[in-house]
N, C-alpha and C positions, 0 to 999 in steps of 0.2 A: 411694380416699380418700389425699391426700397426707400423709406422716408424716416428711418429712425434716426433723429437728430442727435448729435453729441453736444455737449455744452462746454466740458472743460477744455482748456488750452494746452495745446502741446508743443514741444520745440525739438529740433534736432539739427545736426549739421547735415546739409544736403549735398555737399561734395565729398570726394574721397579724402580720407584721413591722411594725406600726404602734403608736403610743402608745394605749393603752387602760387600762381599770380594772384588768384581770387579765390575766396571761400565763401560759402552762402550758409547762413544760419536761418532756418525756415521756422516761422511760428504760424500756428492755425488754431483758430478756435473764436469762442465769443469774446474773449478779453484780449486777443492778439494785439489789436492796435492800441489799447490802453496800457498793455504791458510795455510794448514798444515805446510809447510816448514817455514812459518814466525814465528810459535809459538813453533814447535818443534826442540829440539837441541839433535842431537845424541850424545851418549857417546864416540862414535867413531870420533875424530876431523876431521872436514872438509866434512864429509859425509851429504849430503842432501838427501831428500826424492825424489827429481826429478830425481837423478842419479841412484836409487836402482831399481832393477828389479821388476816386478810384483809377487805379491803374495809371499811376504816377510815381516818378521816381525823385528821391530828394537827398540831397548832399549835406552831410553832417558829421557828427562825431557820437561815438557810443561812451556813455559815462556810468560809472559806478560811484554815486554821490559826487564827489568832488573830482574823482580820478578818471581821467581820460583814457580810454582803452585804446581806441583806433578812429581813424577817419573812415567813414563809410557811405555806401549809398543804401537808402532804405526804400524798397519796393513795396507799395500800397496797393492790395487788391481786396476790395470789399466782396463779401459773399452776395448773391450765389454765383458771381462770375469770377471764380477762382478755381484752381485744381481740385480743392476739396469742398467747393461750394460754401465755404465758411470764410469769414474774415481772416486775411492772409497777410502776413509781413515778411518779406525777406530781406535779410541784412547782408549786403555784399561787402565783405570786409577783405583785409589782405589775407593771403591763403596759408600762413603758418599754421601749423597744427596747434600750437600753443595758443596762438590768437584766437582761433576759431573755438576752442574749448573754453577760453576765458569768457568769450562773448555769450556762449551757450550757458555756461555757469551763471553768468549775470541775468540772462533771460529767465532762468529756471529761479533764481533768488526772488525776481519780482513777480512770480506767480504762476509761471507755465509748469508743466511737468514734462519729463523727458518721453519723447514719442518711443512707441514700441516698433520692432521692424514692421515696414508696410503700413504703418498706421494712417499716414497721408492718403494713400491709395485706398485703403479701407474705408476711410471717411468719404472719399469720392464716391466709392460704391453705395455704401448706406445712405448717404444723402442724394442718391439718384442721379449723379452726374455721368457716371459710367456704369456698365454692366459688369457682371463677373468676367465674362470673356475678354472684355477690353482691359480689365484689371490685370489679368493673367498675362495679357499682351504687352503691358508696361514692363513686366520682369524680363519677358523674352526679347523685348528691345534691348534692355540692358545687356542681357546675356547673349546677344547675337554673336556668333562666331564668324559669320561670312555674310556677304552682300545679299545673296538670296533670302537667308534666315532673316536679316534685318527688314528687308522688303515686305516678307511675309507677316511679320510682327508688327510693322507700321500698318499695314493693310487691316490686320485685326484690330488694332488700336483705333482705327478710324470706323470700325464697325461692320467690316465685310461679312464675319461670321454671325454677328448679332442679326444684321438685316435678313440673312438667309434664315436663320433660325426663328425669328419673329414671324417672317411670312409663312413658314411650314406651320407654325403654332396657330396663326390666324385661320388657316385653311381647315386645319384639323379641328379647332374650336367651333368653326361654322358648321361642320358636319354633326358634331357632338350635340350642339344646340338645336340643329334641325331634327334630329332624332328624338331628343327628349321632348321638344315641343309636339311632335306629332304623337308620342306617346301619351302625353298629357291632354292633347285635344285632337283625337282621331277624327271628330266630325268635320274639323275645318282644315287639317293638314293631312294629306294622305301619303302612305309610305309605299304605295303601288308603284313598282318599277324602280323604287330607290336604290336598291342593290346595284342594278346596271349603272345608274348614274354615278354612285359612290365609286365604282370600280374605274369609271373614267377619270375621276379625280385622283384615286388612290394609286394608280400606275404611275403617273409622273411624280408624285410624292416619293414613291419607293425608288424610282430612277433617280431623283435628286439626292436622297439620302445614301443611296448605293454609291453614287459619285462621291460624295463627301467622305465616306468611309474609305473608299480606294484611294482617295488623294492622301490619306494619311501615311501611306507607304512612302510616297515622295516627300511628304511633310516631315517624316522621321529622317530621311536623308539630308533635307535642308536644314534642319534643326540640329542634328547630331553629327551629320557627315557621313561620307561614304565609307564603309569599311572596307579599306583596300589591302590586298596581300600581295607581295612581290613574291614569285616563285621563279625558279630556274636552277640549273645544274651549278655544282660549285664553280666559283671563278667566272660566271657568266657576265658578271658586272652589276648584280643586284645592288650591293652596298654602294657602288659608285652612282647608281641611278639613284638611291636613296638620298645620298649626300648632296646631288645636284637639285633634286626636288625640295629638300629642307633647307639648301642654301649654306650649308655648313657641314664640316666633317665630323659627323656623329657615329657612322659606322666605320669599322676598321677594314681599310682596303690594303690587300697584299695580293701578290701573284700565287699565294699558297692556296689550293683548293681546300674548301672546308674551314675557312677562317671564322665565318659566322656559325656559332654552335647553337644559338638560340635564337629568339625573335626580338628585334629592335621596332619599338613602336614611336611614332611621330605623328603630329597633326600638322597638316599645311593646307595653306589656301591657294587656290588657283582658279583664275576664270570665275571669281565670284562664289566658288563652292568650296567645301571643306573635305579634304581627304584625310581620314585616319589610316595612316599607312603603316603596314607592318612588314619589316624586312625579315624573311625567314632563312633558316639553314638551307644549304643548297641541297637539292633532292638527287640522291643517288643512293645505290646499293652499297652498303657499308658495313663492316664489321666493328667499327670503333662504337662502343656502347654509348658515350655521351652524344656523339653526332648522330646515332641511331634515333635517340630520343628527340633531338632537334628535327630531324626529317619528319617523325612521325607527328610532332607538333605543327610543323609545317602543313601537312595533309589535313589536320583538324582545322586549322585556320582557314584553310582555302575553303573547306566545306561550309565555313560559316560566313564567309566573306561576300560583301555586296558586288565587288569587283576585283578580278585576278589580273595582274600585270604580269605576263610570262615573259622573263628575259631570256633571250637566245644569243649565245656567243656564235656570230656568223662566221667566225674564222676557223671554227671547227665543225667536223661532219656531226650529223644528228646521230644520236644513238639510242640504246633501250632506255636510258634514263629520260631522254626527251619524249619518248613514246609514252612513258609512265606519267609524265606531267601534261602530255595532250589529252590523256584519258580524264586527268582531273579537271580540265577546264571544258570538257565537252558539254555543250547545252548549258554554258554558264555565261553570265556578262564578263567578258575578258578581252584584253587588248594583248597583242604579241609584239614585243620590241626586238627587233634584228639589230642587236648591238654590235660595238666594235667595227662601225663602218670605216673607221679610219685604217683598218687593217685589210689584208687581202681576203676577200669573202669566198667562202666555199658552199654557203647556203644562201639561196635567193628567196626574195619576198614571196614570189609566186609558189615556191615549193611550200613554204610556211603556210600561206594562206589556204592551199588546197588540203594540207594535212590537219589543220586545226578548225577551219571554218570560222575563223576569227579575223577581224581587221589586224593588218600587219604595218607596224611603221618602222622604218629605218632610222636608227640613231646612234650616236656616238656620245656614250656618258661622259667619256674622257674629254671629248671636245665640246660637249654640251650642245650637240646639235639634234633636231627633231623632237626636242621637248615641247615646243609650242604646239607642233601638231598632235602631240599625246594630249595635252591639255584640252585642245578642240575637240578631240575624238571621244574623251570622257565626258565633256560637257553635253555633246550630241547624244551619247548613250543614254544619259539620265533624264536630259530635259529637252523635248522637241521644241525648237524655236527659242524664242527670247521670253523669259518669264517676266511679265511686268507687274503682275498681281492687281492689275485694275479690275479685270473681269473674274479673274480665276480666283477661287477660293481654295486655299489649302489648309488642311487640318493639320497642325503641328503639336497639338496638345493630347497627351494620352488620356486624360479625363474626358475631353471632348469626343474622342474617338470611342471610347466605351459607351458613352451617352448615346452617341448616334448609332452604335451597333445595336444597342438595346432598343432604340426607336424603330429601326429597321426590322427587328424581330417581332415587334408589336404590330407594325403596319402590315406585315407579311401574316400574322395571325388574324388580322380583319380581313384580309384577302381570303384567306382559307375558310373562315367562317362563313364568308358570303358563299363560296363554293359549296360548302357543306349545308348550306340553307338554314343556318342558325338563326334564331330570333334577333331583332334589331338591337334589342337591350344588351345582347352580348357582344355586339360591334363596339358599343359605347366604352366598355370596359377597357379594350385594348388601344382604342382611340385615345382614351384618357391617359392610359399609361405612357403612350407615344408623346403626348402633349406635355406630360411631367417630365419625361426624361429630357426633352428638348429644353424644358424650363431650367432644368439643373445647369445646363451649358451657360446660360446669361444670368444665372443667380435667382430664379424665381423659387421661392419655396425650397431653399437649400438650408441644411442643418448648420447650425452656428459652428460646430466642430469642423465642418468641411471648410467653412470660411476662414476659420482660425488657422487651419492647417495650409491653406493657400497662402495667406499673408505672413504667416511666420517665415515663409522662405524669402521674403523680400528683405533688402537691406534698410538698415535704420535710416531715416531721412527721406525714404520714398513711400 
């Protein structure tokens, strides 16, 4: 646990730098209350912030000498029961950008220094109030682009990843301590049959870490979105579908085949998840040089996609171009949309399902029907059941996934050493490596450069 205390006092604007109803200037450090007392005058005569109980709110004004700047509420939180585990004062003022800057300048004038990006959360970490995985979750909560990402980040902020990592470390440390004790005192502690007992403990550990590493694939989709490519022949209705999903006309829609010559990209949210949707050029055999490049790019995008949406014009017969697309989506996560159901159909859902082996949904992009079923189908393809994140831990951080992958490799080395009949002191080397890799996730024995890099990505005021 980190306990490196900081003594200087920092301040920053903790709300967005835009006009709003309320703005917050946050002060944290050993002199936070003293500094606030010099500029805050309570409406209750004679009352200073030094004298008030912790976690209380006080009405008054901010003054710089005789000049009254604003009517405010001052929130007093004494350490260690604050976000940073230090004395903290938050000044809730009117939310004009100029006013927030003026109050911050006054706070700095009376003894605070401007906070660096992420410094409040960094202090919470260094003062032992949260670990590194929880600190990273703070930024993930702020940057959440959809409901699932937010729930996962909040779960990690509450310590879901920390608890799992700490339990694994405890179990590993027990085995290391047992081996070391037995090697130091073989007369009283025997290692006879120990390898078999260690394997019984090791196998569940390996399974747990493998599960966490696998969860990172879903975690990436949760945090970054599903890379979705819309494919189809020219004039199948791809751009119309894109406009319906986005909710505005971003793609050019005409009756002329081949209008989309390149790719259009949009990020949309539906059913709590994010789709990074790419509308591609219609796929067909063509001699047009520019269109040919667009078709080639569409095929490349399809190869890299998490999900393919194949749009079929149900009012036209299937042809060799459809066969080309069907080959592209074979053995891939894909949904087939039978479009233009508002017209007379010559292609059936049953025929498409048989030829593609993929779920087929009848829609009309023009009349915006069938879209809800599409959303539900996509949700079901990527998430079984409803994700509530109460018991399920999902790894959404690339750094955590790397550390877990290295942990897994070390634990498997321990298992292999047991099978190879290696001496017990060899086992402790890889067990210790696994222990330290897990420790890097929660911030135990991490290098200052890594800590600096993590908190540099935070916004100022957090």
